VMD Tcl script that draws the C-alpha trace (Angstrom):
set ca {
  {50.32 22.19 -90.23}
  {50.40 18.72 -89.19}
  {52.40 17.36 -86.22}
  {54.41 15.48 -89.00}
  {55.07 18.95 -90.99}
  {56.04 20.68 -87.87}
  {58.42 17.96 -86.36}
  {60.31 17.19 -89.72}
  {60.64 21.08 -89.85}
  {61.72 21.73 -86.37}
  {64.48 19.03 -87.07}
  {65.34 19.59 -90.59}
  {69.09 20.81 -89.37}
  {69.73 17.31 -87.62}
  {68.28 15.44 -90.68}
  {70.51 17.42 -93.05}
  {73.62 16.73 -90.89}
  {72.54 13.05 -91.09}
  {72.29 12.97 -94.86}
  {75.70 14.65 -94.94}
  {77.27 12.27 -92.57}
  {80.33 10.36 -94.29}
  {78.60 7.21 -93.38}
  {75.59 7.83 -95.83}
  {77.24 9.77 -98.27}
  {80.39 6.90 -98.41}
  {77.60 4.53 -98.75}
  {76.40 5.85 -101.99}
  {79.44 6.01 -103.70}
  {80.19 2.27 -102.66}
  {83.63 3.34 -100.66}
  {82.59 2.93 -97.35}
  {84.91 0.63 -95.65}
  {83.76 -2.71 -95.44}
  {84.45 -3.03 -91.81}
  {82.33 0.12 -90.71}
  {79.70 -1.34 -92.62}
  {80.39 -4.56 -90.81}
  {80.13 -2.97 -87.76}
  {76.94 -1.12 -88.63}
  {74.90 -4.25 -89.46}
  {75.84 -6.55 -86.47}
  {74.28 -3.36 -84.03}
  {71.66 -3.00 -86.12}
  {70.50 -6.66 -86.02}
  {70.98 -5.98 -82.15}
  {68.75 -2.71 -82.66}
  {66.28 -4.43 -84.67}
  {65.61 -6.87 -81.50}
  {64.60 -3.83 -79.14}
  {63.14 -1.72 -81.95}
  {60.41 -4.95 -82.43}
  {59.83 -4.77 -78.71}
  {59.04 -1.23 -78.31}
  {56.62 -1.57 -81.40}
  {55.21 -4.40 -79.71}
  {54.15 -2.08 -76.88}
  {53.48 0.88 -78.96}
  {50.61 -1.71 -80.18}
  {49.62 -2.67 -76.84}
  {49.00 0.85 -76.24}
  {47.32 2.15 -79.30}
  {44.30 3.97 -79.35}
  {42.24 2.04 -82.11}
  {42.22 -1.40 -83.52}
  {43.69 -0.71 -86.99}
  {46.43 0.85 -85.22}
  {47.47 -2.31 -82.93}
  {47.25 -4.61 -85.70}
  {49.78 -1.80 -87.63}
  {52.31 -1.76 -84.83}
  {52.24 -5.84 -84.13}
  {52.48 -6.13 -87.80}
  {55.52 -3.79 -87.87}
  {57.36 -5.66 -84.71}
  {57.16 -8.47 -86.64}
  {58.73 -6.98 -89.59}
  {61.55 -5.42 -87.59}
  {62.26 -8.86 -86.31}
  {61.86 -11.40 -88.79}
  {62.46 -9.72 -92.06}
  {64.87 -7.12 -91.56}
  {66.92 -9.99 -89.20}
  {66.65 -12.43 -92.59}
  {68.16 -9.23 -94.54}
  {70.67 -8.82 -92.20}
  {71.62 -12.57 -92.14}
  {72.18 -12.46 -95.85}
  {74.51 -9.29 -95.41}
  {76.29 -10.86 -92.27}
  {76.91 -14.18 -94.87}
  {78.02 -11.73 -97.57}
  {80.46 -9.66 -95.67}
  {81.86 -12.80 -93.54}
  {80.53 -12.32 -90.45}
  {79.94 -15.35 -88.66}
  {76.92 -16.20 -86.14}
  {79.85 -16.69 -83.57}
  {80.95 -13.32 -83.99}
  {77.60 -11.47 -84.03}
  {76.23 -13.30 -80.79}
  {79.43 -12.32 -79.40}
  {79.41 -8.55 -80.23}
  {77.79 -6.56 -77.08}
  {75.98 -3.68 -78.03}
  {78.15 -0.17 -78.38}
  {77.46 2.60 -76.77}
  {75.31 4.12 -79.15}
  {73.26 1.08 -79.61}
  {72.50 0.66 -76.02}
  {71.54 4.03 -75.64}
  {68.94 4.49 -78.66}
  {67.44 0.68 -77.60}
  {67.56 1.82 -73.98}
  {65.72 4.96 -74.63}
  {62.84 3.35 -76.93}
  {62.80 0.49 -74.33}
  {62.07 2.99 -71.62}
  {59.79 5.49 -73.66}
  {57.81 2.54 -75.00}
  {56.89 1.25 -71.16}
  {56.72 4.92 -69.41}
  {55.03 7.00 -71.46}
  {51.65 7.49 -73.34}
  {50.95 5.85 -76.69}
  {51.62 9.33 -78.46}
  {54.63 9.73 -76.95}
  {55.96 6.33 -77.76}
  {54.92 6.67 -81.08}
  {56.77 9.74 -81.63}
  {60.08 8.12 -80.76}
  {59.95 5.36 -83.10}
  {58.92 7.32 -85.85}
  {62.68 8.30 -86.42}
  {63.71 5.07 -87.42}
  {61.12 4.88 -90.00}
  {61.26 8.21 -91.36}
  {64.39 9.37 -91.40}
  {65.94 5.77 -92.95}
  {63.14 6.40 -95.59}
  {64.56 9.85 -96.44}
  {68.21 8.68 -95.96}
  {67.47 5.65 -98.59}
  {65.67 7.72 -101.06}
  {68.48 10.30 -101.36}
  {71.09 7.40 -101.62}
  {69.03 5.39 -104.02}
  {69.43 8.72 -106.46}
  {73.23 9.07 -105.89}
  {74.17 5.38 -105.62}
  {76.89 4.43 -108.24}
  {76.39 1.40 -110.37}
  {77.68 -1.59 -108.99}
  {77.56 -0.51 -105.44}
  {78.71 -3.56 -103.04}
  {75.75 -2.12 -100.73}
  {73.13 -2.17 -102.95}
  {70.97 -4.45 -101.31}
  {71.10 -2.29 -98.07}
  {69.51 0.83 -100.14}
  {67.18 -1.25 -102.33}
  {65.41 -2.22 -98.90}
  {65.20 1.36 -97.36}
  {64.25 2.91 -100.83}
  {61.52 0.28 -101.80}
  {57.93 1.34 -102.28}
  {56.77 -1.57 -99.48}
  {58.84 0.61 -96.90}
  {58.09 3.98 -98.05}
  {53.81 2.66 -97.68}
  {54.74 1.55 -94.37}
  {56.39 5.21 -93.30}
  {53.27 7.09 -94.66}
  {51.18 5.25 -93.04}
  {52.89 5.72 -89.44}
  {52.98 9.23 -90.63}
  {49.42 8.89 -91.49}
  {49.07 7.77 -87.85}
  {51.03 9.77 -85.58}
  {49.08 12.57 -87.59}
  {45.69 11.57 -86.20}
  {46.94 10.68 -82.88}
  {48.44 14.09 -82.78}
  {44.81 15.89 -82.98}
  {43.48 14.43 -79.99}
  {46.43 15.52 -77.86}
  {46.75 18.79 -75.66}
  {49.49 21.03 -75.63}
  {52.01 19.35 -73.19}
  {51.69 15.97 -74.80}
  {52.49 17.49 -78.56}
  {55.49 18.85 -76.79}
  {56.62 15.64 -75.10}
  {56.29 14.11 -78.61}
  {58.63 16.75 -80.32}
  {61.03 15.93 -77.43}
  {60.57 12.49 -78.23}
  {61.27 12.55 -81.68}
  {63.99 15.07 -81.59}
  {65.89 12.65 -79.01}
  {65.11 9.53 -81.49}
  {66.49 11.89 -84.30}
  {69.81 12.67 -82.48}
  {70.16 8.70 -81.63}
  {70.10 7.76 -85.53}
  {72.80 10.44 -86.35}
  {74.41 8.96 -83.31}
  {74.45 5.38 -84.48}
  {75.58 6.07 -88.00}
  {78.39 8.00 -86.61}
  {79.52 5.34 -84.08}
  {79.04 2.79 -87.15}
  {81.20 4.78 -89.24}
  {84.14 5.22 -86.52}
  {83.48 1.73 -85.02}
  {83.47 2.99 -81.87}
  {82.80 0.80 -78.72}
  {82.47 1.51 -74.91}
  {86.20 3.27 -74.63}
  {85.20 5.68 -77.20}
  {87.93 4.23 -79.29}
  {87.97 2.95 -82.88}
  {88.99 -0.45 -83.67}
}
mol new
graphics top color blue
foreach p $ca { graphics top sphere $p radius 0.5 }
foreach p [lrange $ca 0 end-1] q [lrange $ca 1 end] { graphics top cylinder $p $q radius 0.2 }
display resetview
């Protein structure tokens, strides 16, 4: 069994929990509270900068030249392409530049970005790669499910199309292939650390959506 097959099986229950979260269910039905979606978009834009930085560190630690290119390009996409998409979401939902810039990271976003940054700088390449995988893979699988259940004229269709598109899924499959290749060179202790890093990332994916749905701030209270 490959590392990706094993890690997905180990965390399948957590993925199902994420898939069934009311944020994602209501997003597919177009009934999600627009304030919750705006909360999500602002925090996700903050998140992407940290994710891009972690990808850049991952690229610097990569074993092979092709992997350096893969994750360097991934860092650029995270910061430039997806941020541009969020700019369009912000305009469509009336989020001003000042509102975005003056909205601090929530507890969930701070936790997730701190985990990725700390892992990127302190851990080995295989473990860094495992910590980054949930954002790629879970988003792709959630997006695939949402697009299959999305209602006509869904106000959130642009988000659905982005994460369910062929280009994104190709990138995800390439990352999965890379981590499986890397895992074959790792000892048992490193593989276990990779599993731990993936699981924590998957937990934080769920927490990020949960935080957005309830619009949680540092106080833990809804807005």
